[in-house]
N, C-alpha and C positions, 0 to 999 in steps of 0.2 A: 691324915699326913700335913704338918704344920707348914705355915707360910716361910720358915725358913728351912725346912727341908725341901721345899719345891723349890725355893731359890738356889739352893745348893746344885740341883738337879740341872737347872739352867745353867748356871754358872759351869757346869761341867760339862757341856755339849761340846763336840769337837769344834775344832778351829774353822773347817770348812761350812758348819752348819752357823756356827757364828756369822761368820763373813756373808752367808748367804741371807741371814736375818738384815744384817746392818746393810747390805747394798739394797736392799728393798724399802730402806728408811730415805726419807728427806735428809740430806747432809745436816743440816740444823738437828734434827732429831738423832742422829748418829751421833754426833759429838755429845750430844745430851745424856748418852749411855754412860758416859764419864763418871756421872755422880753416883751409879747402881753401887758399885764396891771398887776396892782399889784393884779387884782383878781385872775389871772394866775400863779403868782408867785410861787408857789409850787403844784398846782393840779397834776404833774406828780410824786410828790414825794410819792403818796399812791398806786401806781401801784403794783400790786401783781407778776407780772412776769417781771422779769430782764433779758435781752437777750444783751450779750454784744461781740462784736468781734472787728476786726483791723479797721472796718470802721466807729466806734466809735468817733475817732478823725481824724483831718486831718493827710493824708497819707504825709511823709517825706522820702526823700530818705536815711537819718540817722535812721537805726533801732533801734539805742538806745534812739534816740529822741523820736520814735514812741512808743516804750517800756514805757518810763518815763510818757507821755503823757496819755497813755492808764491805767495805775497805777493809776495816779492822778484823773482821770475821773472816773472810778470805786471806788474809794476810796470817791471822795466827792459824788457819787450819793448814795452810803452806807450810808455817813455819815449823809445826808439830807434825807435818806428815813423814812417813817412814817407808822407804820401798819406791818401787815403781809407780809411775801415774800413766795410765794408758789413755786415760780420758779427761778432759779438762773442758768442762763447758759452763760459760758464764751467759745467760741470758738475763739482762737488769734493763729495764725502761729507766731507772734514775740513774743510771750510773753511765756518766760520760768519760770524754776523755781525762785521764788522770796519769800521772807519772807512775803510781803503783801499778797500773793494767802493764806497762814495759818491764818493771821490777818481774811480776807476774811470769811473763811471758819467757824472759831471761832464764829464769828459775826453771819454768817447764823444759825449755831448750836442753836442758842440762840432764833432765830425767828421761832421756828416750821416749817422750810423748809420743803416741799414735795417732788420736783423735783430739782434736782442737776446734771448738766450736765459741765465736764470739759473736753475741746478738745485743749490741749496744744501743741505750736510749737515743733520744732525739736531741738534736742540737748539734754540734759540731761533730764531725767525723773523726774517727778513730786513727791516727797515723800507725801503721802496725809497725814496730821496729826491725831493726835489719836483723836480729838474733833470731828471728822466725827461720830465717832460712837455714838455720845451724839443726832445726829438728830434721835429721835424717830419718828417723823412723817414722815419720807423720806419712799416714796413708789416708786419713779424713781431716779435711780442713774446710770449715764454713764460716764465711765471715758476714757480718751484717753492719752496715753503717762503719765500715772500714775500709780504710785506702792504704796503698803502697806507695810509697817514694820511689816511682820509675827509676831514675837515677842509681839508687840502692839496687834494686833487683836486677839492673845490667851491670854494674859494678862487682856483686856478689856471685853473678852467673860466670864471670870471668876469672874470678880469684881461683 
């Protein structure tokens, strides 16, 4: 059997098997499957578990460049994502407070997210935006180096 025939067999796998394969890959590698063929262009875009870390982008000696590339990667994945997101996990030692995280949480609050894990890097603590309280389907929340504005918590609990 030639390589082309073997590839056709792989491309014709049932969707649930393809999803199973993609969920076992790191998000960076799942996104890279887009180059396999036009049929695979956005198969990764319906993954329900999105797990990001510092290894999602190439490592650079320049911490600022790493942070910029990580932000672009996560924003791009969320922008192209289709369907529900059950889990969003961000474990990034190089990523600190930035307005993009607020935008991601706002986006996720509209996706009926069930699990949210934020483990951010050293330095300034991240102030969680009040839109997090709109995540009504949230069953698991883990925050590291994050803080709430107590006045927002009180205000939103009585709204």
